[in-house]
C-alpha positions in Angstrom: 120.7 16.9 -4.1 123.5 16.1 -6.3 123.7 12.9 -7.4 125.8 11.5 -4.6 123.3 12.5 -1.8 120.6 11.0 -3.6 122.5 7.7 -4.4 122.6 7.5 -0.4 119.5 9.0 0.2 118.1 5.3 -2.9 119.9 3.0 -0.9 118.9 4.1 2.1 114.9 3.8 1.0 116.6 0.8 -0.9 117.7 -1.0 2.6 114.2 -0.2 4.9 112.3 -1.8 2.0 114.6 -5.0 2.2 114.2 -4.6 6.5 110.2 -4.8 5.4 110.0 -7.4 2.5 111.9 -9.8 5.4 109.6 -9.7 7.9 108.2 -13.6 8.5 105.0 -12.6 10.1 105.0 -16.6 11.2 108.1 -16.6 12.9 109.1 -18.4 16.3 111.4 -15.4 17.4 110.8 -15.3 20.9 111.9 -11.8 21.7 109.6 -10.5 19.3 107.2 -10.5 16.9 106.1 -8.9 13.2 103.0 -7.9 12.6 100.9 -7.9 9.4 101.2 -4.2 9.4 105.0 -3.4 9.7 104.3 -3.4 14.1 106.4 -4.9 16.3 105.0 -6.7 19.6 108.1 -7.2 22.0 107.7 -10.6 24.0 109.3 -10.0 27.7 111.3 -11.9 29.6 109.8 -13.6 33.0 110.8 -9.8 34.7 109.0 -8.1 31.7 112.8 -7.1 29.7 112.3 -7.3 26.3 114.9 -5.5 23.8 114.7 -2.2 23.2 113.4 -0.1 20.3 116.9 1.4 18.8 115.1 3.1 16.1 115.6 7.0 17.9 119.0 8.0 17.1 121.5 9.4 15.0 121.1 12.6 13.8 117.5 14.0 14.7 117.0 10.4 15.4 116.5 9.2 12.3 113.6 11.4 11.3 115.3 13.7 9.2 118.5 13.1 6.1 121.4 15.5 6.2 120.6 18.6 5.1 122.2 19.4 2.1 123.5 23.3 2.8 124.9 26.1 0.5 128.5 27.0 -0.5 129.2 30.0 1.9 133.1 29.6 0.8 135.3 27.4 -2.1 139.5 27.1 -0.8 142.4 25.6 -2.4 145.3 24.1 -0.9 148.2 26.2 -0.5 151.1 25.9 -3.1 153.3 25.3 -0.6 153.4 24.3 3.1 150.7 23.9 5.5 146.6 24.2 4.7 145.1 24.3 8.2 145.7 28.3 8.4 143.2 28.9 5.5 141.0 25.9 6.2 140.7 27.2 10.3 140.4 31.1 8.8 137.8 30.4 6.6 135.7 28.1 10.0 136.2 31.1 11.8 134.6 32.8 9.6 132.1 30.8 8.9 131.3 30.6 12.4 130.9 34.2 13.0 127.9 34.5 10.7 124.2 34.5 12.0 122.7 31.3 11.3 119.3 30.5 9.6 115.9 29.7 11.0 117.4 26.0 11.1 120.8 26.7 12.5 122.7 26.9 9.5 125.7 29.1 8.6 127.1 27.4 5.4 129.8 25.2 3.9 132.9 24.8 3.8 134.2 23.9 -0.1 137.4 22.1 0.0 138.2 22.2 -3.7 140.1 19.2 -5.4 143.9 18.6 -4.1 145.7 17.4 -1.1 145.9 20.1 1.7 148.8 19.7 4.4 148.0 20.5 8.2 150.8 20.5 10.7 147.6 21.4 14.1 144.6 20.4 14.9 141.4 22.2 12.6 139.0 22.8 14.8 135.2 23.4 14.8 133.0 25.3 18.2 130.4 26.9 16.2 127.2 25.0 15.1 125.8 25.3 11.3 129.0 24.7 9.1 129.8 21.8 7.2 133.6 21.0 6.0 132.9 19.3 2.5 135.5 17.8 -0.1 134.8 16.5 -3.3 135.3 12.9 -2.6 137.0 10.1 -0.2 139.9 9.0 -3.1 142.8 10.7 -4.8 140.7 12.5 -7.1 139.1 14.0 -4.3 140.4 15.8 -1.6 142.4 14.5 0.3 143.4 16.7 4.4 147.0 15.7 5.7 147.8 15.4 8.9 151.2 15.8 8.5 154.5 16.3 11.7 155.3 14.2 14.9 153.1 15.3 17.0 150.3 13.0 18.7 146.3 14.9 18.4 143.1 14.5 16.2 142.7 16.0 12.7 139.2 17.4 12.9 137.4 18.4 16.7 134.0 18.9 16.5 133.1 20.5 20.4 130.8 22.8 22.2 132.4 24.2 25.0 130.7 24.1 29.3 129.0 21.0 30.9 126.0 19.1 31.1 123.7 21.2 33.8 121.0 20.0 36.3 118.3 22.2 36.3 116.2 20.9 39.1 116.3 18.9 42.2 115.5 15.4 41.9 112.5 13.4 41.8 112.5 9.6 42.8 111.5 7.1 40.1 109.1 5.1 42.7 108.5 1.5 41.2 109.9 -1.3 42.4 111.1 -2.4 38.8 111.7 -0.4 35.8 112.1 -2.8 33.1 113.9 -2.4 29.6 112.4 -2.0 27.1 110.1 0.3 28.9 109.2 4.2 28.0 107.6 5.5 30.9 107.5 4.7 34.5 106.2 6.3 38.4 107.8 9.4 39.6 107.2 11.0 43.0 105.8 14.2 41.6 105.4 14.9 37.9 103.6 18.0 37.8 107.2 19.5 39.0 108.1 18.7 34.9 106.0 19.4 31.4 106.0 17.9 28.0 109.3 18.3 26.7 111.4 19.0 29.4 114.6 17.5 29.1 115.5 14.9 31.9 118.3 12.7 33.1 117.2 9.1 33.6 119.3 9.0 37.1 120.4 4.6 37.9 122.2 5.4 40.6 125.1 2.6 41.9 125.5 0.8 44.6 127.8 -0.7 46.5 125.0 -3.9 46.6 124.5 -3.6 43.2 128.6 -3.7 42.5 128.1 -6.3 45.0 125.2 -8.6 43.1 127.6 -8.8 39.3 130.7 -9.5 41.4 132.8 -6.8 40.6 134.1 -5.9 43.5 136.1 -9.5 43.3 137.9 -9.3 40.3 140.9 -11.8 39.9 143.4 -9.1 40.7 147.4 -8.0 38.9 149.2 -5.2 38.8 146.7 -2.2 38.6 143.6 -3.3 38.6 140.4 -1.4 40.1 138.0 -3.0 41.8 134.6 -1.0 40.6 133.6 1.8 43.1 129.6 2.7 42.8 130.8 6.3 42.9 132.2 5.6 38.7 129.5 3.8 37.8 126.2 6.1 38.2 125.2 6.1 34.7 122.8 9.4 33.6 120.7 8.9 30.4 119.5 12.3 28.5 115.9 11.8 27.8 113.3 14.2 26.8 109.4 14.3 27.9 106.8 13.0 25.3 103.7 12.9 27.9 102.9 12.8 31.3 99.5 11.0 32.6 99.3 11.6 36.3 102.1 10.7 38.0 103.7 8.3 34.9 106.2 10.9 33.2 107.1 8.8 29.4 110.4 9.6 27.5 111.1 9.9 23.9 114.1 6.7 24.0 113.6 3.6 25.7 115.4 2.4 29.3 117.6 -0.1 27.7 118.9 -1.3 32.0 116.5 -2.4 34.0 116.2 0.0 38.2 115.0 -2.2 40.5 114.4 -0.7 43.7 116.7 -2.9 45.8 120.2 -1.6 43.8 119.1 1.7 44.1 116.2 2.4 41.8 116.2 5.9 40.1 115.9 9.2 40.1 114.6 12.2 37.3 115.7 15.5 37.1 115.5 18.1 34.2 119.3 19.4 32.6 120.6 21.6 30.4 123.4 21.3 27.9 122.9 25.0 26.6 126.3 25.4 25.0 126.7 22.1 22.7 126.6 22.2 19.6 124.4 20.9 16.2 124.3 20.6 12.8 127.7 20.2 12.0 128.8 17.7 9.1 131.5 16.1 7.3 131.3 15.5 4.6 133.2 13.6 1.0 137.0 14.4 2.4 140.0 11.9 2.8 141.9 12.3 5.7 145.2 10.8 5.8 148.1 10.9 8.2 151.9 11.1 8.1 154.2 8.9 9.3 158.0 7.0 9.2 157.3 3.5 10.5 154.5 1.0 10.6 154.6 1.0 14.5 154.7 5.4 14.4 152.7 7.0 17.7 153.8 10.5 17.0 151.2 11.3 14.2 147.7 12.4 13.5 145.7 9.5 16.4 141.9 10.3 15.4 140.5 11.5 12.0 137.4 13.2 13.4 136.4 13.6 17.8 132.8 14.9 19.0 132.4 16.1 22.2 130.0 18.5 23.2 127.9 18.4 20.3 124.2 16.3 18.9 122.8 16.5 15.7 126.3 15.9 13.7 127.0 13.9 10.8 130.2 12.0 9.2 129.2 11.3 5.6 131.4 9.4 2.7 134.9 10.1 4.5 137.9 7.9 4.2 140.5 8.3 6.7 144.1 6.4 6.5 146.8 5.6 9.0 145.8 6.9 12.3 146.8 5.4 15.6 143.7 5.5 16.7 140.7 5.6 14.8 137.8 7.5 12.1 135.7 8.7 14.5 135.6 9.0 17.9 132.6 10.3 20.0 132.7 11.3 23.6 130.9 10.4 25.9 129.2 14.7 26.0 127.9 14.1 22.6 124.7 12.7 21.6 122.5 11.9 18.1 125.6 12.2 15.7 125.5 9.8 12.7 128.5 8.3 10.2 127.7 7.6 7.4 129.8 5.9 4.4 133.2 5.9 6.5 136.2 3.7 5.9 139.4 3.3 8.6 142.0 1.6 6.9 145.7 0.4 7.9 146.4 2.3 11.3 150.1 2.8 12.2 151.2 1.8 15.9 152.5 -0.5 17.8 149.0 -3.0 18.3 148.2 -3.0 22.3 145.9 -1.1 24.2 144.2 2.4 23.1 145.1 2.2 20.0 143.2 1.4 17.0 139.8 1.8 18.0 138.1 2.9 14.5 135.0 3.8 15.8 133.9 4.4 19.3 131.3 6.1 20.3 131.4 7.1 24.7 128.3 9.0 24.3 124.4 8.0 23.8 121.2 7.9 20.7 124.5 8.1 17.6 124.3 5.6 14.6 127.3 4.0 13.2 125.9 3.0 9.6 127.2 1.4 6.0 131.1 2.3 7.4 134.8 0.2 7.1 137.4 -1.3 9.1 140.5 -3.1 8.4 143.9 -3.8 10.2 142.0 -2.6 13.9 142.0 -3.8 17.3 138.2 -2.4 18.2 136.5 -2.0 14.9 133.1 -0.9 16.6 133.5 -0.7 20.4 131.9 1.3 23.3 134.0 2.2 26.0 133.4 2.7 29.9 129.9 4.3 31.6 127.9 4.4 28.0 124.0 5.0 28.1 122.5 3.4 25.4 120.4 3.1 23.1 123.8 2.9 20.1 123.7 1.7 17.1 126.0 -0.3 14.5 124.7 -1.2 11.9 125.9 -3.1 8.8 129.3 -2.6 9.3 132.9 -4.7 8.0 136.0 -5.8 9.4 138.3 -7.3 8.2 142.1 -8.1 9.5 140.7 -7.3 12.8 143.8 -7.5 15.3 141.3 -8.1 18.4 137.4 -8.3 19.1 134.5 -6.4 18.2 131.6 -5.2 21.4 131.0 -3.4 24.2 135.3 -2.4 24.8 134.5 -2.2 29.4 133.1 -1.2 32.0 129.3 -2.2 31.8 128.1 -0.4 28.9 124.1 -0.2 28.1 122.2 -0.3 25.5 124.1 -1.2 21.9 122.6 -3.0 18.7 125.1 -4.7 16.9 123.8 -5.7 13.3 124.8 -6.7 10.6 128.0 -6.5 11.8 130.5 -8.3 9.9 134.1 -9.4 10.6 137.2 -12.2 10.0 138.1 -11.8 13.7 136.3 -12.1 17.7 132.8 -10.4 18.3 132.3 -10.9 22.4 130.2 -9.6 25.1 131.7 -10.7 28.3 132.9 -10.4 31.5 136.8 -9.3 30.1 138.0 -9.8 34.2 141.1 -8.0 35.0 142.0 -6.4 30.9 143.2 -3.7 31.3 143.0 -2.6 34.6 139.8 -4.3 35.3 137.8 -4.3 33.2 134.9 -6.4 34.2 131.9 -6.8 32.5 131.8 -4.9 29.3 127.9 -4.3 29.2 124.1 -5.7 29.7 121.5 -5.7 27.3 124.2 -5.9 24.2 122.4 -7.3 21.3 124.0 -8.8 18.3 121.1 -9.1 15.5 122.7 -11.3 12.1 126.5 -10.6 12.7 129.2 -12.9 11.5 132.9 -13.3 13.0 135.1 -16.4 13.5 133.9 -16.4 17.9 131.6 -15.1 19.2 130.6 -15.2 22.7 128.0 -13.8 24.5 127.9 -14.4 28.1 125.0 -12.9 30.5 125.8 -10.9 34.2 124.3 -12.6 37.3 122.3 -10.2 37.8 120.9 -6.4 35.8 120.0 -8.0 32.3 120.1 -10.4 29.1 122.6 -9.6 26.6 121.9 -11.3 23.6 123.1 -13.4 20.1 120.3 -13.2 17.9 121.0 -14.5 13.9 125.0 -14.2 14.4 127.1 -16.8 12.6 130.4 -18.1 13.5 131.7 -20.5 16.3 129.8 -20.1 20.1 133.5 -19.5 22.0 132.4 -19.7 26.0 134.1 -16.0 26.4 137.6 -15.7 29.3 135.3 -17.7 31.8 133.9 -20.2 31.2 131.3 -19.9 34.4 129.7 -16.9 33.5 125.6 -17.0 32.4 124.9 -18.0 29.1 123.8 -15.1 27.1 120.3 -15.5 25.1 121.1 -17.4 22.0 118.7 -17.5 19.2 118.8 -18.8 15.2 122.5 -19.6 15.7 124.2 -19.7 12.6 121.5 -19.1 10.3 119.7 -15.5 9.4 117.0 -14.0 11.8 113.9 -12.0 10.6 113.9 -9.3 9.8 117.3 -9.2 8.3 118.4 -6.1 9.6 116.0 -5.0 13.5 117.5 -1.3 13.3 116.0 -0.7 9.8 112.5 -2.8 10.1 112.4 -0.5 13.7 113.4 2.8 12.0 110.8 1.7 9.6 108.0 0.4 12.3 108.1 3.6 13.9 107.6 5.8 11.1 104.8 4.5 9.6 103.0 4.4 13.0 104.2 8.6 13.5 
């Protein structure tokens, strides 16, 4: 283990220890209680919903450290002109190597210097690490050159998620947020270890209940339609007891028979790739002006991938952001990354420093400057997802679920000089509407904080937030759950406390 990686691990476990020492054994938090042994008791609301356990996110759900994979190729920058071909050729060659028993093929080390890249670097095979010598001017820099809007590094498998069995109905009238089990019609069709989708269908009755068929229309506004809001949560069966199915990650949106209930079915996604790492790199985009849009857009984009990571990467000048995690990607950890000084016009679909559309992902210890949505989720996002210990300065807009019903997101110790919003966004965009449910702000800081809960389907939480309490865009929406406003809630970090509690039990 190198000195930098050892330092990262030491800092992580120091933070974990601080989270444990922050426990208030006699606190009056209405949502959870820390027990003397460090375990957590969650306090249900009047319907049985609890704040969910967010600890099973990121690389191997937080149960493995990033591996240190041996170097198999070293590359120096091209003496003149484009280095993209050199990097891509090395990736393609390593991609042909037989992976070891852990799925690792090898690390490609980009030596100190500047690599000019006029195209897209594509990693389409698992077990490959692209590593530099540092994310600063003295390390390894990759510059996206040229006048074309495109991603710089794309990590992606092929194919698509496929269902592998017919659906079985969930028979419970109500499955609360935080639950790790439910009953189905025929559990004998499944076994422990099966990958399943927990399917929550949308209905016209549900959309009407949250009034998303009544958005105050302007040009381009789209009322919500049921066919667009069916949610598919990826889970694994951990235990079966009679017709009760137990799953590895909690329910993050309550399921009610009156709104269509839920179903489960097996699935496969064989062509997803895994064990890809991007490390110790400075990524830049060339640009011609502060509002230039024909240049590098996303520094690193993940799609059709799982159990991958980004560590110690800095991006500068990209129009969209540092890391984008698509809806087909899960269990990605982004650690110690920075996104600075985007170059674009300041309007929609731009400047999302760290954006999550997938599920079970972790963005931790990151920094953002001059973004619009520094830490954000997109539409129809199936949690859990976590943003932990991030900062945002010179923010141009807000942090939070950006539009159209993200479910199960923890914003933990996110500090911004801008807004943090969890609300009904109404006719913003083409009809963003309710941005999400089971959105938890924990010891976050912003200039203004707005947290509202939808009329049905669950709650949103503001716990230990610091900043002026704002009404949000609409004053007549239900208020969220507020506790310890402008105070420190304990534990200091919910995610680290949940992770420590789970790993101790394990």
